[in-house]
C-alpha positions as CSV (number, residue, x, y, z in Angstrom):
1,M,7.1,57.0,-47.7
2,F,6.5,53.3,-47.4
3,V,8.5,51.5,-44.7
4,G,8.6,47.8,-44.6
5,P,7.3,46.0,-41.5
6,Q,9.8,44.6,-39.0
7,L,10.3,40.9,-39.8
8,T,11.4,38.0,-37.6
9,A,14.5,36.1,-38.5
10,D,12.5,33.2,-40.0
11,Q,10.3,35.6,-42.0
12,A,13.4,37.4,-43.4
13,V,14.9,34.0,-44.4
14,E,11.7,33.1,-46.1
15,V,11.6,36.3,-48.1
16,L,15.2,35.9,-49.2
17,E,14.5,32.3,-50.3
18,Q,11.6,33.6,-52.5
19,V,13.8,36.3,-54.0
20,W,16.5,33.7,-54.8
21,R,13.9,31.5,-56.5
22,L,12.7,34.5,-58.6
23,S,16.2,35.2,-59.6
24,Q,16.5,31.6,-60.8
25,G,19.9,31.2,-59.1
26,N,21.5,34.1,-60.9
27,K,23.6,36.0,-58.3
28,K,23.6,39.3,-60.2
29,R,19.8,39.2,-60.7
30,F,19.4,38.4,-57.0
31,L,21.5,41.4,-55.9
32,K,19.7,43.7,-58.4
33,I,16.3,42.7,-57.0
34,M,17.5,43.2,-53.4
35,K,19.0,46.6,-54.3
36,T,15.6,47.6,-55.7
37,L,13.7,46.3,-52.6
38,M,16.1,48.4,-50.4
39,K,15.5,51.5,-52.5
40,L,11.8,51.0,-52.0
41,H,12.5,50.6,-48.2
42,C,11.2,47.1,-48.2
43,F,14.5,46.1,-46.6
44,R,16.8,48.2,-44.3
45,L,20.4,47.6,-43.6
46,R,21.6,47.4,-40.1
47,D,23.9,50.1,-38.8
48,A,27.6,49.2,-38.9
49,A,28.9,47.5,-35.8
50,A,30.6,49.7,-33.2
51,V,34.4,49.7,-33.3
52,V,36.1,47.7,-30.6
53,D,39.7,48.2,-29.6
54,P,41.1,44.7,-29.3
55,S,44.2,45.9,-27.6
56,R,42.2,46.6,-24.4
57,R,42.2,43.7,-22.0
58,F,41.5,42.9,-18.4
59,D,44.0,44.8,-16.3
60,E,45.3,42.6,-13.5
61,M,47.4,45.4,-12.1
62,V,44.4,47.7,-11.4
63,A,44.4,49.3,-8.0
64,D,42.2,47.6,-5.3
65,A,40.0,50.7,-4.9
66,T,39.3,50.8,-8.7
67,A,38.7,47.0,-8.8
68,R,36.2,47.2,-5.9
69,L,34.3,49.9,-7.8
70,K,34.2,48.1,-11.1
71,Y,34.0,44.4,-10.0
72,R,33.1,44.7,-6.3
73,F,36.1,42.5,-5.6
74,T,39.9,43.1,-5.7
75,V,41.9,41.2,-8.3
76,A,43.3,39.0,-5.6
77,Q,39.8,38.2,-4.4
78,L,38.8,37.4,-8.0
79,Y,41.6,34.9,-8.3
80,Q,40.5,33.3,-5.0
81,L,36.8,33.2,-6.1
82,A,37.6,31.8,-9.6
83,S,39.3,28.9,-7.8
84,V,36.9,28.1,-5.0
85,L,33.8,28.6,-7.3
86,G,35.1,25.8,-9.5
87,L,35.6,27.6,-12.8
88,P,37.7,25.5,-15.2
89,R,41.5,26.0,-15.0
90,E,41.8,25.9,-18.8
91,G,39.4,28.8,-19.1
92,V,35.7,29.3,-19.9
93,R,34.8,28.1,-23.4
94,T,31.7,29.0,-25.3
95,D,29.9,27.1,-28.2
96,A,31.2,29.8,-30.6
97,G,34.8,28.9,-29.7
98,D,35.6,31.7,-27.3
99,N,38.2,30.7,-24.6
100,V,38.7,33.1,-21.8
101,P,40.9,32.8,-18.6
102,R,38.6,32.0,-15.7
103,V,39.6,35.1,-13.7
104,E,38.8,37.4,-16.7
105,A,35.5,35.6,-17.3
106,L,34.5,36.1,-13.6
107,A,35.5,39.7,-13.8
108,M,33.3,40.1,-16.9
109,V,30.3,38.8,-15.0
110,C,31.0,41.0,-12.0
111,R,31.5,44.0,-14.3
112,R,28.2,43.4,-16.1
113,L,26.2,43.0,-12.8
114,S,27.8,45.8,-11.0
115,E,26.4,48.7,-13.0
116,A,23.3,49.4,-15.1
117,A,25.5,50.3,-18.1
118,K,25.1,49.6,-21.8
119,L,26.6,46.3,-23.0
120,Y,29.0,48.1,-25.4
121,T,30.3,50.2,-22.5
122,V,31.4,47.2,-20.5
123,A,32.4,45.0,-23.4
124,T,34.9,47.5,-24.7
125,E,36.7,47.5,-21.4
126,F,37.7,43.9,-22.1
127,G,38.3,44.5,-25.9
128,R,35.4,42.3,-26.8
129,S,32.5,42.7,-29.2
130,T,29.1,42.9,-27.6
131,A,28.2,39.5,-29.0
132,A,31.4,37.8,-27.7
133,Y,30.9,39.5,-24.3
134,S,27.3,38.2,-24.0
135,R,28.4,34.7,-24.9
136,I,31.2,34.6,-22.3
137,V,29.0,36.1,-19.5
138,A,26.2,33.6,-20.3
139,A,28.6,30.6,-20.3
140,T,30.2,31.7,-17.0
141,V,26.9,32.4,-15.3
142,A,25.7,28.9,-16.3
143,L,28.8,27.3,-14.9
144,L,28.5,29.1,-11.6
145,Y,24.9,28.2,-11.2
146,N,25.4,24.5,-12.2
147,N,28.3,24.2,-9.8
148,H,26.5,25.7,-6.8
149,E,22.8,25.0,-7.4
150,D,22.5,23.1,-4.1
151,V,24.1,25.9,-2.1
152,L,21.7,28.4,-3.6
153,Y,18.6,26.3,-3.1
154,F,19.1,25.4,0.6
155,N,22.5,25.4,2.2
156,E,21.8,22.6,4.6
157,T,25.4,21.9,5.6
158,L,26.1,25.5,6.6
159,I,22.7,25.9,8.4
160,T,23.1,22.7,10.5
161,S,26.7,23.6,11.5
162,R,25.7,27.1,12.7
163,I,22.0,26.8,13.7
164,G,22.8,27.1,17.4
165,A,24.7,30.3,16.9
166,Y,21.9,31.7,14.7
167,C,19.3,31.1,17.4
168,E,21.6,32.7,20.1
169,A,22.4,35.8,17.9
170,I,18.7,36.4,17.1
171,R,17.7,36.0,20.8
172,N,20.5,38.4,21.9
173,A,19.2,41.0,19.4
174,G,15.9,41.2,21.3
175,A,13.8,38.5,19.7
176,A,11.0,37.0,21.8
177,L,11.6,33.5,20.2
178,K,14.5,31.4,21.5
179,S,14.2,28.9,18.7
180,C,14.2,31.2,15.7
181,W,17.2,30.6,13.4
182,G,16.3,32.7,10.3
183,F,13.8,34.9,8.5
184,I,11.8,34.1,5.4
185,D,10.6,36.8,3.0
186,G,10.0,37.5,-0.6
187,T,11.0,40.1,-3.1
188,K,10.0,41.2,-6.6
189,Q,12.4,41.4,-9.5
190,Y,10.9,43.8,-12.0
191,I,11.3,42.8,-15.6
192,S,10.5,44.2,-19.1
193,R,7.1,43.4,-20.4
194,P,7.3,40.1,-22.2
195,S,6.1,39.6,-25.7
196,A,4.1,36.6,-26.9
197,R,5.9,33.6,-28.3
198,E,6.2,33.7,-32.1
199,N,5.0,30.2,-32.8
200,G,2.2,30.2,-30.1
201,C,3.1,26.6,-29.1
202,I,1.2,26.8,-25.8
203,P,-2.6,27.2,-26.1
204,N,-4.2,30.1,-24.2
205,E,-0.8,31.3,-22.9
206,N,-0.7,34.9,-21.7
207,L,2.9,35.7,-20.6
208,Q,2.1,39.3,-19.7
209,R,-0.8,38.3,-17.5
210,S,1.1,35.5,-15.7
211,V,4.0,37.8,-14.6
212,Y,1.9,40.9,-13.9
213,N,1.5,41.9,-10.3
214,G,-1.3,44.2,-9.4
215,H,0.3,45.7,-6.3
216,P,3.2,47.5,-7.9
217,R,1.4,47.4,-11.3
218,K,4.4,46.0,-13.0
219,H,5.6,42.8,-14.6
220,C,7.9,40.9,-12.2
221,F,9.2,37.6,-10.9
222,N,8.8,36.6,-7.3
223,W,11.8,35.3,-5.3
224,Q,11.8,33.8,-1.8
225,S,14.8,33.7,0.5
226,I,15.8,32.6,4.0
227,Q,18.2,35.1,5.6
228,T,20.4,34.2,8.6
229,P,21.9,36.6,11.2
230,D,25.4,36.2,9.8
231,G,24.4,38.1,6.7
232,I,24.1,35.0,4.4
233,I,21.1,34.2,2.2
234,V,21.0,30.4,2.9
235,S,18.1,29.6,0.6
236,M,16.9,31.2,-2.6
237,I,13.7,30.0,-4.5
238,G,12.5,31.3,-7.8
239,P,11.8,32.7,-10.2
240,V,8.0,32.4,-9.9
241,E,5.4,34.3,-11.8
242,G,4.6,37.7,-10.3
243,R,1.0,36.8,-9.5
244,K,1.9,33.9,-7.2
245,H,1.4,34.3,-3.4
246,D,4.2,34.0,-0.8
247,S,2.6,30.9,0.8
248,T,2.3,29.2,-2.6
249,M,6.0,29.8,-3.2
250,L,6.8,28.2,0.1
251,N,4.7,25.2,-0.6
252,I,6.1,24.5,-4.1
253,S,9.7,25.2,-3.0
254,G,9.9,22.0,-0.9
255,V,12.1,23.7,1.7
256,L,9.9,22.5,4.6
257,D,10.2,18.9,3.4
258,V,14.0,19.2,3.4
259,M,13.9,20.4,7.1
260,A,11.5,17.5,8.0
261,E,13.8,14.9,6.3
262,N,17.0,16.1,8.1
263,Q,18.5,13.0,9.7
264,D,20.3,14.9,12.5
265,G,17.2,16.6,13.8
266,A,18.9,20.0,13.6
267,F,15.6,21.6,12.7
268,S,13.6,20.0,15.5
269,N,11.9,22.6,17.7
270,R,13.4,25.4,15.6
271,V,11.6,27.7,13.3
272,I,12.0,30.5,10.7
273,Y,10.0,33.6,11.1
274,G,8.0,35.4,8.4
275,D,5.1,37.7,7.8
276,P,1.5,36.6,8.3
277,A,1.2,35.3,4.8
278,Y,3.3,32.2,5.7
279,G,1.1,31.2,8.7
280,C,2.4,28.9,11.4
281,S,3.5,25.3,11.1
282,T,6.1,22.9,12.5
283,F,9.0,24.9,11.0
284,V,7.5,28.3,10.4
285,C,6.3,31.0,12.8
286,S,4.5,34.3,12.0
287,P,3.0,37.2,14.0
288,S,0.4,36.3,16.5
289,S,-3.2,37.3,15.6
290,A,-4.4,37.2,19.2
291,N,-5.7,40.5,20.7
292,S,-3.6,40.6,23.9
293,N,-0.8,42.5,25.5
294,T,1.5,39.5,25.3
295,S,0.8,39.1,21.6
296,T,1.4,42.8,21.0
297,I,4.8,42.6,22.8
298,F,5.8,39.4,20.9
299,N,4.9,40.9,17.5
300,K,6.8,44.1,18.3
301,D,9.9,42.3,19.4
302,M,10.0,40.0,16.4
303,S,9.2,42.8,14.0
304,S,12.3,44.8,15.2
305,V,14.6,42.0,14.2
306,R,12.7,40.6,11.2
307,G,13.4,43.8,9.1
308,S,17.0,42.5,8.6
309,V,15.8,40.2,5.8
310,E,14.8,43.2,3.7
311,W,18.4,44.6,4.2
312,G,19.6,41.4,2.5
313,F,17.5,41.9,-0.7
314,G,18.3,45.6,-0.7
315,R,22.0,44.9,-0.5
316,V,21.9,42.4,-3.4
317,K,20.3,45.0,-5.6
318,T,22.7,47.7,-4.4
319,L,25.8,45.6,-4.9
320,W,24.6,44.4,-8.3
321,E,22.8,47.4,-9.8
322,F,22.2,45.7,-13.1
323,M,19.5,43.5,-11.5
324,N,17.5,46.7,-10.8
325,W,17.4,47.7,-14.5
326,D,14.1,46.2,-15.4
327,K,14.2,47.3,-19.0
328,K,17.2,45.0,-19.5
329,Q,15.6,42.0,-17.7
330,R,14.1,40.5,-20.9
331,V,12.5,37.2,-20.5
332,R,13.3,34.6,-23.2
333,Q,16.1,36.9,-24.5
334,S,18.5,36.6,-21.6
335,A,18.9,34.3,-18.6
336,V,17.1,36.6,-16.1
337,G,16.6,34.0,-13.5
338,L,20.2,32.6,-13.7
339,N,21.6,36.1,-13.5
340,F,19.7,36.8,-10.2
341,Y,20.8,33.4,-8.7
342,V,24.5,34.2,-9.5
343,A,24.0,37.8,-8.1
344,V,22.9,36.2,-4.8
345,L,25.8,33.7,-4.9
346,L,28.3,36.5,-5.4
347,F,26.6,38.6,-2.8
348,N,27.2,35.8,-0.3
349,C,30.8,35.5,-1.4
350,H,31.3,39.2,-1.0
351,T,29.9,39.0,2.5
352,C,32.2,36.2,3.4
353,L,35.3,38.1,2.2
354,Q,34.5,41.2,4.3
355,P,36.1,41.3,7.8
356,L,32.8,42.5,9.4
357,G,30.5,40.9,6.8
358,N,27.6,43.2,6.0
359,Q,25.0,45.4,7.7
360,I,23.0,42.3,8.8
361,S,25.9,40.5,10.4
362,M,27.0,43.6,12.2
363,Y,23.5,44.2,13.5
364,F,23.3,40.7,15.1
365,G,27.0,40.6,16.1
366,L,27.6,37.3,14.3
367,A,30.5,37.1,11.8
368,P,29.9,35.4,8.5
369,P,31.5,32.0,7.7
370,S,34.6,31.6,5.7
371,L,34.3,31.3,1.9
372,E,35.2,27.7,2.1
373,C,32.7,27.0,4.8
374,F,29.9,28.7,2.9
375,L,30.6,26.7,-0.2
376,G,30.9,23.5,1.8
377,L,34.6,22.9,0.8
378,N,35.9,22.0,4.3
C-alpha cells in the first residue's frame, strides 16, 4: 500500500494550492479531489484532539504538601514569587489572546518543569489544551528571563555584598585558600538530536556535529556556573555548543571582565576555584601541577570543598526533572535555553525560601540570602 511522504507545512500548502487551481475554484470539485487523494493515502488526517475538561482549574486551596510535590512551592510561596519576580498584575498575555492570572501562569511553568510528564497530562490539570498551555508557559518563561537576565548572568550586587562571608565560609570548611569566594564548573544538558534547517540558509552548517560531544557520545549544550557557599548559583552562562571547551566558555562569557571593571575593588585579591581546564589567572585558581607535598595537600583540601558545585547542578536537575528529559529538549522547536535559565532562577528562589537553604548551604554553614536580597530588590 502506498503511503504518502511526510510533508512540511509549506509543502502541504503548496500541494493544496495546486489542487485548488486544478479544481478551478469549484469547492465541490476541490473536496472530491481531496477525498480521492486521501483514499489513495496521499493525505492522512490527523487524529482528533484529546478532550480537555475546561472545568478543571488551578486549585488555590491545595494542601501545602501536595503543592510542593506538584509545583515545588506552596501556593503562598507562588503568590510571593509572582509578585517579586515581576509578573504583570493584570496577568500573563500571549499573542493568541490568552490571559492568565500571574500566579496560575507561574504554577503552570513550575508544574511543567517539575516532572518529565507528557504535555497533555499537565495541561489537563489546568483545563487547558496542549497548544494553549504551551503558549502560556512560553510567554511566562520569556517574561521571567527578560526581567532577571542580569541576575542570571552575574549577580554582582549579591556577590559584592556577601563576598567576605563567602571567603570565610569556604575557609572554615577546610579550604586551603583564604581568598576563594566561589567555585566555577560546567555541566552538560543533553538534548534531542537536532534536524537540519528546512531552507538551508546557512552554508556548510551541521547542527548535529556542532552540538555533539564525544565524551558522553550525545548531543548536548554546555553550561557554565559559579556556585557560592550559600547554595546560590550566582552566574550562569550558556547555552554553548556541546563541543566547546570549558576555558573557551569562560573567555567568551566576559565574567572575568566584569570582575576587573568592578569599581569597589570587591574582587581584588579574591578568586574563584575550578578544575585544571580553567588554568590560573588574576581571578581564577585551579589545582597546582607541581610535584610536591605542599601541592598535594593543597589540591586535596580544595578538592574536598569544590565538589559542592556539582551538588548545585544535580539539585537543579532533581528539582526540575523535565530538564533531564533529553527527548523533549528539541532545539528550534522549544526554548531549550530559556527553560534552563528559568529552572536555575527558580532553583535559587527555592533555596532562598527554605529555612536551611539546600545541601550546599548546610555543608558550608552559610544561610542563603532573602528572596528580595537575591533579586536585588532591597
